[in-house]
C-alpha positions in Angstrom: -2.6 3.2 9.1 -5.6 4.1 6.8 -4.8 7.0 4.5 -8.0 7.1 2.5 -11.0 5.0 1.5 -12.2 5.0 -2.1 -13.5 3.0 -5.0 -12.7 2.2 -8.6 -13.7 5.2 -10.7 -15.3 3.3 -13.5 -17.8 1.7 -11.0 -19.5 5.1 -11.2 -20.0 4.7 -15.0 -18.1 6.3 -17.9 -18.7 10.1 -18.0 -16.9 13.4 -18.1 -14.3 14.3 -15.5 -16.5 16.9 -13.9 -19.5 14.5 -13.6 -17.2 11.7 -12.3 -15.8 14.0 -9.6 -19.3 15.0 -8.7 -20.5 11.4 -8.3 -17.5 10.4 -6.2 -17.8 13.5 -4.0 -21.5 12.8 -3.5 -20.5 9.5 -1.8 -17.9 11.3 0.3 -15.1 9.2 -0.9 -11.5 10.4 -0.6 -9.7 8.5 -3.3 -10.1 6.5 -6.5 -8.4 3.9 -8.7 -8.6 5.6 -12.1 -8.6 3.5 -15.3 -8.6 6.5 -17.7 -10.2 4.9 -20.7 -12.8 3.0 -18.7 -13.9 6.0 -16.6 -13.5 9.2 -18.7 -15.5 9.7 -21.9 -14.0 11.2 -25.0 -10.5 9.7 -24.5 -9.1 7.8 -27.5 -7.0 4.8 -26.4 -5.3 4.7 -29.8 -3.5 8.0 -29.2 -1.6 9.5 -26.2 -3.8 11.8 -24.0 -3.1 15.5 -24.3 -1.7 17.4 -21.4 -4.7 19.7 -21.5 -7.1 16.8 -21.0 -5.0 15.5 -18.1 -4.9 18.9 -16.4 -8.7 19.1 -16.7 -9.1 15.7 -15.1 -6.7 16.8 -12.3 -8.5 20.1 -11.8 -11.9 18.4 -11.5 -10.6 15.9 -8.9 -8.8 18.7 -7.0 -12.0 20.7 -6.7 -13.6 17.8 -4.8 -10.4 16.9 -2.8 -10.3 13.5 -4.5 -6.9 11.8 -4.5 -5.9 9.4 -7.4 -4.4 6.6 -5.3 -3.9 4.3 -8.3 -3.7 5.2 -12.0 -4.5 1.8 -13.5 -2.8 0.3 -16.5 -3.6 -3.4 -16.3 -2.1 -4.9 -19.5 -0.2 -8.1 -20.4 3.5 -7.6 -19.8 4.2 -11.3 -20.2 2.6 -11.7 -23.6 4.6 -14.1 -25.8 3.9 -11.9 -28.9 6.8 -9.4 -28.7 5.0 -6.7 -30.7 2.0 -6.8 -28.3 4.3 -6.9 -25.3 6.3 -3.9 -26.5 3.1 -2.0 -27.2 1.8 -2.7 -23.7 5.1 -1.5 -22.2 4.9 1.7 -24.2 1.3 2.3 -23.0 2.5 1.8 -19.4 5.3 4.3 -20.0 2.7 6.8 -21.2 0.8 6.2 -18.0 3.9 7.0 -16.0 3.9 10.4 -17.8 0.2 10.8 -17.1 0.7 10.0 -13.4 3.2 12.8 -13.1 0.6 15.3 -14.4 -2.4 13.8 -12.5 -0.5 13.6 -9.2 -1.4 9.9 -8.9 0.2 8.1 -6.0 1.2 5.0 -8.1 0.7 3.5 -11.6 -0.8 0.1 -10.8 -0.7 -3.2 -12.7 -0.9 -6.9 -12.6 1.8 -8.8 -14.5 0.3 -10.8 -17.3 -0.5 -14.3 -18.5 -0.2 -16.7 -21.4 -3.9 -16.3 -22.4 -5.3 -13.0 -23.6 -8.2 -13.4 -21.1 -5.7 -13.8 -18.2 -7.2 -17.2 -17.2 -4.8 -19.8 -15.8 -2.4 -21.6 -18.0 0.5 -23.8 -16.6 3.1 -21.6 -18.5 2.1 -18.7 -16.3 3.9 -20.2 -13.3 7.0 -21.3 -15.2 10.5 -19.8 -14.8 10.4 -18.7 -18.4 7.3 -16.6 -17.8 8.8 -15.1 -14.7 12.0 -14.1 -16.6 9.9 -12.6 -19.4 7.8 -10.4 -17.2 10.8 -9.4 -15.1 12.5 -8.1 -18.3 9.4 -6.1 -19.1 9.1 -4.7 -15.6 12.8 -3.7 -15.5 12.2 -1.5 -18.6 9.1 0.0 -17.0 10.9 0.6 -13.7 13.8 2.3 -15.4 11.4 4.7 -16.9 9.6 5.2 -13.6 12.9 6.0 -12.0 13.8 8.5 -14.7 10.4 10.3 -14.3 10.4 9.9 -10.4 7.1 8.1 -10.4 6.2 5.0 -8.3 4.6 2.0 -9.8 2.8 -0.8 -8.0 2.5 -4.5 -8.7 -0.5 -6.6 -7.8 -0.1 -10.4 -7.5 -2.8 -12.7 -8.8 -3.0 -16.5 -8.2 -3.6 -17.3 -11.9 -1.1 -14.9 -13.3 2.7 -14.9 -13.8 3.4 -13.2 -10.4 1.1 -15.4 -8.6 2.3 -15.6 -5.0 3.6 -13.2 -2.3 6.9 -15.0 -2.3 7.4 -14.7 -6.1 6.6 -11.0 -5.8 9.2 -10.6 -3.0 11.7 -12.3 -5.3 10.9 -9.9 -8.1 11.2 -6.8 -6.0 14.5 -8.0 -4.6 16.0 -8.9 -8.0 14.9 -5.6 -9.6 15.9 -3.6 -6.5 14.2 -0.3 -7.0 12.5 1.9 -4.4 10.1 2.9 -7.1 8.3 -0.4 -7.0 5.4 -0.6 -4.5 2.7 -3.2 -3.8 -1.1 -3.5 -4.3 -2.5 -6.2 -2.1 -5.8 -7.8 -3.0 -6.2 -10.7 -0.6 -8.9 -12.3 -2.7 -6.6 -12.3 -5.8 -4.1 -14.6 -4.1 -6.6 -17.0 -2.6 -7.4 -20.4 -4.1 -9.6 -23.3 -3.1 -6.5 -24.9 -1.7 -5.3 -22.0 0.5 -8.3 -19.8 1.3 -8.8 -21.4 4.7 -5.3 -19.9 5.6 -6.4 -16.4 4.6 -5.3 -14.8 7.9 -1.8 -16.3 7.5 -1.6 -15.0 3.9 -2.6 -11.5 5.1 0.0 -11.6 7.8 2.7 -12.7 5.3 1.8 -9.9 2.9 2.2 -7.2 5.6 5.4 -8.9 6.8 7.0 -9.3 3.4 6.1 -5.9 2.1 6.0 -3.7 5.2 7.9 -1.0 3.3 6.1 -1.3 -0.1 2.5 -2.1 0.6 0.5 1.1 -0.1 -2.8 0.0 -1.6 -5.3 -2.6 -0.5 -8.1 -3.7 -2.8 -11.3 -4.6 -0.9 -13.7 -7.1 -2.2 -15.2 -10.4 -0.9 -15.2 -14.0 -2.0 -17.2 -17.2 -1.9 -16.2 -20.7 -2.7 -18.3 -22.2 -5.5 -17.1 -25.8 -5.7 -13.4 -25.4 -6.3 -13.7 -21.9 -7.7 -13.2 -18.6 -5.9 -16.0 -16.3 -6.8 -15.7 -12.5 -6.3 -18.5 -10.8 -4.5 -19.0 -7.5 -2.6 -17.1 -7.4 0.7 -20.3 -7.7 2.9 -21.4 -10.8 1.0 -18.2 -12.7 1.3 -16.0 -14.7 3.7 -12.9 -12.5 3.8 -11.9 -11.7 7.4 -12.0 -7.9 7.3 -11.5 -7.6 11.0 -8.1 -9.1 10.7 -7.2 -7.2 7.5 -8.2 -3.8 8.9 -6.1 -4.4 12.1 -3.1 -5.1 9.9 -3.7 -1.9 7.9 -4.0 0.1 11.1 -0.8 -1.4 12.5 1.2 -0.8 9.3 3.8 1.9 9.3 2.6 2.9 5.8 -0.3 5.1 4.9 -2.6 2.7 3.1 -5.4 3.5 0.6 -8.3 1.1 0.8 -10.1 0.9 -2.6 -13.4 -1.0 -2.8 -14.2 -3.3 -5.8 -17.4 -5.0 -7.0 -19.5 -2.5 -5.1 -22.3 -0.5 -6.7 -22.3 3.2 -5.7 -25.6 2.8 -3.8 -24.0 0.0 -1.7 -20.8 1.9 -0.8 -21.8 3.1 2.7 -23.0 -0.3 3.7 -19.8 -1.9 2.6 -17.5 0.7 4.0 -19.2 0.2 7.4 -18.8 -3.6 7.0 -15.1 -3.3 6.2 -14.3 -0.9 9.1 -16.4 -2.9 11.6 
């Protein structure tokens, strides 16, 4: 079932928490994915955020009844440089602490890649890469369990956790009820499999019926052999099929739009819901 419909907070621009809450409320959205350093001005990414700052952000969102569905911390947890990898893990742990104060539903992330720009490299899909990111995630999950906060993993075709099956393996091997799933259908589509998009959606809701809490909503077009991201209403994703799966799910699912300018939100929400 649909819990809320929202958008990425930084798509409204970087501003104060009060102004951000006003802009979101103006569009009558119910939830956001919040990347703190992309969306909120006057935060220094080189130092931990103060409790007072977090409480102010939460207060402004609460005034407008805006839920933080995802607190985003999208860093590279499979980085081959151990110092960078450890630093990224530490930042994620800090976000777990932030989520506790902000009341975020999950701390969300992708898993990482060989290249700093997250583009495809053959190593990403190796067993070595899988084991490296699994080790990172186990440390992050242990901290999440200690703090009683849920985290959510988003598979991406070019990244280390690149398929639904590999994500299922990861969840089974780590075996923690604190791991949830963010499903972005476009992120797991390739030129080779996009014509099977309905089967892929079905598989996601079957494999993760207990863990799938967040759906990212954007569109895609094929440009030669490349998958190009576009707003939902300009793409070829079958939203009729996706929304039926969401409505039939036993979980309360937040739908978060991507690649949509604020002035185009109403049009795209109408398109998604049919």
